[in-house]
PyMOL CGO cylinders between C-alpha atoms (Angstrom):
from pymol import cmd
from pymol.cgo import CYLINDER

trace = [
    CYLINDER, 0.01, 0.00, 0.00, 1.39, 3.37, -1.02, 0.3, 1, 1, 1, 1, 1, 1,
    CYLINDER, 1.39, 3.37, -1.02, 1.74, 5.83, 1.84, 0.3, 1, 1, 1, 1, 1, 1,
    CYLINDER, 1.74, 5.83, 1.84, 2.91, 9.41, 2.06, 0.3, 1, 1, 1, 1, 1, 1,
    CYLINDER, 2.91, 9.41, 2.06, 4.03, 10.88, 5.39, 0.3, 1, 1, 1, 1, 1, 1,
    CYLINDER, 4.03, 10.88, 5.39, 4.47, 14.65, 5.76, 0.3, 1, 1, 1, 1, 1, 1,
    CYLINDER, 4.47, 14.65, 5.76, 6.43, 16.21, 8.57, 0.3, 1, 1, 1, 1, 1, 1,
    CYLINDER, 6.43, 16.21, 8.57, 8.05, 19.52, 9.52, 0.3, 1, 1, 1, 1, 1, 1,
    CYLINDER, 8.05, 19.52, 9.52, 5.06, 21.71, 10.17, 0.3, 1, 1, 1, 1, 1, 1,
    CYLINDER, 5.06, 21.71, 10.17, 4.72, 23.94, 13.20, 0.3, 1, 1, 1, 1, 1, 1,
    CYLINDER, 4.72, 23.94, 13.20, 4.30, 27.45, 14.47, 0.3, 1, 1, 1, 1, 1, 1,
    CYLINDER, 4.30, 27.45, 14.47, 6.57, 30.11, 12.98, 0.3, 1, 1, 1, 1, 1, 1,
    CYLINDER, 6.57, 30.11, 12.98, 6.62, 33.90, 13.10, 0.3, 1, 1, 1, 1, 1, 1,
    CYLINDER, 6.62, 33.90, 13.10, 6.03, 35.97, 9.97, 0.3, 1, 1, 1, 1, 1, 1,
    CYLINDER, 6.03, 35.97, 9.97, 9.24, 36.16, 7.97, 0.3, 1, 1, 1, 1, 1, 1,
    CYLINDER, 9.24, 36.16, 7.97, 10.44, 32.85, 9.31, 0.3, 1, 1, 1, 1, 1, 1,
    CYLINDER, 10.44, 32.85, 9.31, 11.25, 29.60, 7.56, 0.3, 1, 1, 1, 1, 1, 1,
    CYLINDER, 11.25, 29.60, 7.56, 10.20, 25.95, 7.71, 0.3, 1, 1, 1, 1, 1, 1,
    CYLINDER, 10.20, 25.95, 7.71, 11.14, 22.87, 5.70, 0.3, 1, 1, 1, 1, 1, 1,
    CYLINDER, 11.14, 22.87, 5.70, 8.48, 20.27, 5.07, 0.3, 1, 1, 1, 1, 1, 1,
    CYLINDER, 8.48, 20.27, 5.07, 9.32, 16.70, 4.19, 0.3, 1, 1, 1, 1, 1, 1,
    CYLINDER, 9.32, 16.70, 4.19, 7.22, 14.02, 2.58, 0.3, 1, 1, 1, 1, 1, 1,
    CYLINDER, 7.22, 14.02, 2.58, 8.48, 10.45, 2.59, 0.3, 1, 1, 1, 1, 1, 1,
    CYLINDER, 8.48, 10.45, 2.59, 6.87, 8.04, 0.16, 0.3, 1, 1, 1, 1, 1, 1,
    CYLINDER, 6.87, 8.04, 0.16, 6.61, 4.30, 0.69, 0.3, 1, 1, 1, 1, 1, 1,
    CYLINDER, 6.61, 4.30, 0.69, 6.60, 3.44, -2.99, 0.3, 1, 1, 1, 1, 1, 1,
    CYLINDER, 6.60, 3.44, -2.99, 8.93, 1.63, -5.30, 0.3, 1, 1, 1, 1, 1, 1,
    CYLINDER, 8.93, 1.63, -5.30, 10.13, 3.53, -8.29, 0.3, 1, 1, 1, 1, 1, 1,
    CYLINDER, 10.13, 3.53, -8.29, 9.73, 6.89, -6.55, 0.3, 1, 1, 1, 1, 1, 1,
    CYLINDER, 9.73, 6.89, -6.55, 12.01, 8.58, -9.07, 0.3, 1, 1, 1, 1, 1, 1,
    CYLINDER, 12.01, 8.58, -9.07, 9.50, 7.85, -11.86, 0.3, 1, 1, 1, 1, 1, 1,
    CYLINDER, 9.50, 7.85, -11.86, 6.77, 9.95, -10.30, 0.3, 1, 1, 1, 1, 1, 1,
    CYLINDER, 6.77, 9.95, -10.30, 6.11, 13.65, -10.32, 0.3, 1, 1, 1, 1, 1, 1,
    CYLINDER, 6.11, 13.65, -10.32, 5.23, 14.94, -6.85, 0.3, 1, 1, 1, 1, 1, 1,
    CYLINDER, 5.23, 14.94, -6.85, 3.23, 17.87, -5.65, 0.3, 1, 1, 1, 1, 1, 1,
    CYLINDER, 3.23, 17.87, -5.65, 2.59, 19.97, -2.57, 0.3, 1, 1, 1, 1, 1, 1,
    CYLINDER, 2.59, 19.97, -2.57, -0.88, 21.38, -1.89, 0.3, 1, 1, 1, 1, 1, 1,
    CYLINDER, -0.88, 21.38, -1.89, -2.36, 23.29, 1.00, 0.3, 1, 1, 1, 1, 1, 1,
    CYLINDER, -2.36, 23.29, 1.00, -5.75, 23.93, 2.55, 0.3, 1, 1, 1, 1, 1, 1,
    CYLINDER, -5.75, 23.93, 2.55, -6.35, 26.99, 4.65, 0.3, 1, 1, 1, 1, 1, 1,
    CYLINDER, -6.35, 26.99, 4.65, -9.22, 27.13, 7.14, 0.3, 1, 1, 1, 1, 1, 1,
    CYLINDER, -9.22, 27.13, 7.14, -12.49, 27.56, 5.32, 0.3, 1, 1, 1, 1, 1, 1,
    CYLINDER, -12.49, 27.56, 5.32, -10.89, 27.35, 1.89, 0.3, 1, 1, 1, 1, 1, 1,
    CYLINDER, -10.89, 27.35, 1.89, -10.48, 24.72, -0.80, 0.3, 1, 1, 1, 1, 1, 1,
    CYLINDER, -10.48, 24.72, -0.80, -7.27, 22.80, -1.23, 0.3, 1, 1, 1, 1, 1, 1,
    CYLINDER, -7.27, 22.80, -1.23, -4.92, 24.58, -3.61, 0.3, 1, 1, 1, 1, 1, 1,
    CYLINDER, -4.92, 24.58, -3.61, -1.82, 23.71, -5.59, 0.3, 1, 1, 1, 1, 1, 1,
    CYLINDER, -1.82, 23.71, -5.59, 1.47, 25.00, -4.18, 0.3, 1, 1, 1, 1, 1, 1,
    CYLINDER, 1.47, 25.00, -4.18, 4.36, 23.36, -6.06, 0.3, 1, 1, 1, 1, 1, 1,
    CYLINDER, 4.36, 23.36, -6.06, 5.24, 20.47, -8.33, 0.3, 1, 1, 1, 1, 1, 1,
    CYLINDER, 5.24, 20.47, -8.33, 8.43, 18.68, -9.23, 0.3, 1, 1, 1, 1, 1, 1,
    CYLINDER, 8.43, 18.68, -9.23, 8.65, 16.23, -12.08, 0.3, 1, 1, 1, 1, 1, 1,
    CYLINDER, 8.65, 16.23, -12.08, 10.90, 13.26, -12.72, 0.3, 1, 1, 1, 1, 1, 1,
    CYLINDER, 10.90, 13.26, -12.72, 13.60, 15.53, -14.18, 0.3, 1, 1, 1, 1, 1, 1,
    CYLINDER, 13.60, 15.53, -14.18, 13.30, 17.91, -11.19, 0.3, 1, 1, 1, 1, 1, 1,
    CYLINDER, 13.30, 17.91, -11.19, 11.63, 20.59, -13.26, 0.3, 1, 1, 1, 1, 1, 1,
    CYLINDER, 11.63, 20.59, -13.26, 9.57, 22.70, -10.86, 0.3, 1, 1, 1, 1, 1, 1,
    CYLINDER, 9.57, 22.70, -10.86, 6.36, 24.78, -10.97, 0.3, 1, 1, 1, 1, 1, 1,
    CYLINDER, 6.36, 24.78, -10.97, 4.85, 27.04, -8.34, 0.3, 1, 1, 1, 1, 1, 1,
    CYLINDER, 4.85, 27.04, -8.34, 1.68, 28.95, -7.67, 0.3, 1, 1, 1, 1, 1, 1,
    CYLINDER, 1.68, 28.95, -7.67, 2.36, 32.64, -8.15, 0.3, 1, 1, 1, 1, 1, 1,
    CYLINDER, 2.36, 32.64, -8.15, 1.81, 33.49, -4.46, 0.3, 1, 1, 1, 1, 1, 1,
    CYLINDER, 1.81, 33.49, -4.46, 4.87, 31.45, -3.36, 0.3, 1, 1, 1, 1, 1, 1,
    CYLINDER, 4.87, 31.45, -3.36, 7.28, 32.08, -6.23, 0.3, 1, 1, 1, 1, 1, 1,
    CYLINDER, 7.28, 32.08, -6.23, 10.62, 33.30, -4.94, 0.3, 1, 1, 1, 1, 1, 1,
    CYLINDER, 10.62, 33.30, -4.94, 9.81, 32.18, -1.37, 0.3, 1, 1, 1, 1, 1, 1,
    CYLINDER, 9.81, 32.18, -1.37, 9.22, 28.43, -1.59, 0.3, 1, 1, 1, 1, 1, 1,
    CYLINDER, 9.22, 28.43, -1.59, 11.44, 25.77, -3.14, 0.3, 1, 1, 1, 1, 1, 1,
    CYLINDER, 11.44, 25.77, -3.14, 10.42, 22.22, -3.91, 0.3, 1, 1, 1, 1, 1, 1,
    CYLINDER, 10.42, 22.22, -3.91, 13.11, 19.56, -4.22, 0.3, 1, 1, 1, 1, 1, 1,
    CYLINDER, 13.11, 19.56, -4.22, 13.46, 15.79, -4.11, 0.3, 1, 1, 1, 1, 1, 1,
    CYLINDER, 13.46, 15.79, -4.11, 15.90, 13.17, -2.96, 0.3, 1, 1, 1, 1, 1, 1,
    CYLINDER, 15.90, 13.17, -2.96, 15.20, 9.97, -4.84, 0.3, 1, 1, 1, 1, 1, 1,
    CYLINDER, 15.20, 9.97, -4.84, 17.59, 7.96, -2.68, 0.3, 1, 1, 1, 1, 1, 1,
    CYLINDER, 17.59, 7.96, -2.68, 15.44, 8.79, 0.34, 0.3, 1, 1, 1, 1, 1, 1,
    CYLINDER, 15.44, 8.79, 0.34, 12.07, 8.61, -1.47, 0.3, 1, 1, 1, 1, 1, 1,
    CYLINDER, 12.07, 8.61, -1.47, 11.44, 12.11, -0.12, 0.3, 1, 1, 1, 1, 1, 1,
    CYLINDER, 11.44, 12.11, -0.12, 10.20, 15.42, -1.50, 0.3, 1, 1, 1, 1, 1, 1,
    CYLINDER, 10.20, 15.42, -1.50, 10.80, 18.66, 0.37, 0.3, 1, 1, 1, 1, 1, 1,
    CYLINDER, 10.80, 18.66, 0.37, 9.26, 22.08, 0.50, 0.3, 1, 1, 1, 1, 1, 1,
    CYLINDER, 9.26, 22.08, 0.50, 11.54, 24.82, 1.79, 0.3, 1, 1, 1, 1, 1, 1,
    CYLINDER, 11.54, 24.82, 1.79, 9.42, 27.77, 2.83, 0.3, 1, 1, 1, 1, 1, 1,
    CYLINDER, 9.42, 27.77, 2.83, 11.06, 31.14, 3.46, 0.3, 1, 1, 1, 1, 1, 1,
    CYLINDER, 11.06, 31.14, 3.46, 9.67, 34.60, 4.20, 0.3, 1, 1, 1, 1, 1, 1,
    CYLINDER, 9.67, 34.60, 4.20, 6.50, 33.03, 5.52, 0.3, 1, 1, 1, 1, 1, 1,
    CYLINDER, 6.50, 33.03, 5.52, 3.36, 35.13, 5.73, 0.3, 1, 1, 1, 1, 1, 1,
    CYLINDER, 3.36, 35.13, 5.73, 0.18, 34.77, 7.75, 0.3, 1, 1, 1, 1, 1, 1,
    CYLINDER, 0.18, 34.77, 7.75, -1.66, 33.80, 4.57, 0.3, 1, 1, 1, 1, 1, 1,
    CYLINDER, -1.66, 33.80, 4.57, 0.59, 30.73, 4.24, 0.3, 1, 1, 1, 1, 1, 1,
    CYLINDER, 0.59, 30.73, 4.24, -1.14, 29.25, 7.28, 0.3, 1, 1, 1, 1, 1, 1,
    CYLINDER, -1.14, 29.25, 7.28, -2.67, 25.95, 6.17, 0.3, 1, 1, 1, 1, 1, 1,
    CYLINDER, -2.67, 25.95, 6.17, -2.46, 22.19, 6.32, 0.3, 1, 1, 1, 1, 1, 1,
    CYLINDER, -2.46, 22.19, 6.32, 0.12, 21.15, 3.74, 0.3, 1, 1, 1, 1, 1, 1,
    CYLINDER, 0.12, 21.15, 3.74, -0.27, 17.91, 1.87, 0.3, 1, 1, 1, 1, 1, 1,
    CYLINDER, -0.27, 17.91, 1.87, 1.96, 16.07, -0.54, 0.3, 1, 1, 1, 1, 1, 1,
    CYLINDER, 1.96, 16.07, -0.54, 0.66, 13.93, -3.33, 0.3, 1, 1, 1, 1, 1, 1,
    CYLINDER, 0.66, 13.93, -3.33, 1.80, 11.75, -6.15, 0.3, 1, 1, 1, 1, 1, 1,
    CYLINDER, 1.80, 11.75, -6.15, 0.96, 13.92, -9.12, 0.3, 1, 1, 1, 1, 1, 1,
    CYLINDER, 0.96, 13.92, -9.12, -2.33, 13.18, -10.89, 0.3, 1, 1, 1, 1, 1, 1,
    CYLINDER, -2.33, 13.18, -10.89, -3.26, 10.41, -8.48, 0.3, 1, 1, 1, 1, 1, 1,
    CYLINDER, -3.26, 10.41, -8.48, -5.53, 10.20, -5.49, 0.3, 1, 1, 1, 1, 1, 1,
    CYLINDER, -5.53, 10.20, -5.49, -2.65, 9.31, -3.24, 0.3, 1, 1, 1, 1, 1, 1,
    CYLINDER, -2.65, 9.31, -3.24, -2.34, 11.87, -0.45, 0.3, 1, 1, 1, 1, 1, 1,
    CYLINDER, -2.34, 11.87, -0.45, -0.59, 12.17, 2.88, 0.3, 1, 1, 1, 1, 1, 1,
    CYLINDER, -0.59, 12.17, 2.88, -2.42, 13.13, 6.06, 0.3, 1, 1, 1, 1, 1, 1,
    CYLINDER, -2.42, 13.13, 6.06, -0.95, 16.61, 6.02, 0.3, 1, 1, 1, 1, 1, 1,
    CYLINDER, -0.95, 16.61, 6.02, 1.13, 18.76, 8.35, 0.3, 1, 1, 1, 1, 1, 1,
    CYLINDER, 1.13, 18.76, 8.35, -0.09, 21.99, 9.87, 0.3, 1, 1, 1, 1, 1, 1,
    CYLINDER, -0.09, 21.99, 9.87, 1.83, 25.21, 9.27, 0.3, 1, 1, 1, 1, 1, 1,
    CYLINDER, 1.83, 25.21, 9.27, 0.81, 28.20, 11.36, 0.3, 1, 1, 1, 1, 1, 1,
    CYLINDER, 0.81, 28.20, 11.36, 2.39, 31.58, 10.69, 0.3, 1, 1, 1, 1, 1, 1,
    CYLINDER, 2.39, 31.58, 10.69, 1.64, 33.95, 13.53, 0.3, 1, 1, 1, 1, 1, 1,
    CYLINDER, 1.64, 33.95, 13.53, 3.32, 36.37, 15.88, 0.3, 1, 1, 1, 1, 1, 1,
]
cmd.load_cgo(trace, "trace")
């Protein structure tokens, strides 16, 4: 059974940084594109970042220049480095195998002073 496990969330002040990790229990991890999504309170889940098999990346406009997605295929892990965090980045962050219904349980990021 494929599982995704996010970690690294927490409480951070505006302007601070966090790094999220998502470890995948899947063989052939390097063959899959991976994505990060988030869901803020009272809002729909939205796309944040994507990394494909060649490590080409895409971002939603609101995080460009602040967030960086990366992957370590030896560790079956995808990361989301988040810098210059803002209150509006507060959400539960989920990773997913791109274009599948495979999701992790999420990790909460709260940006507040």
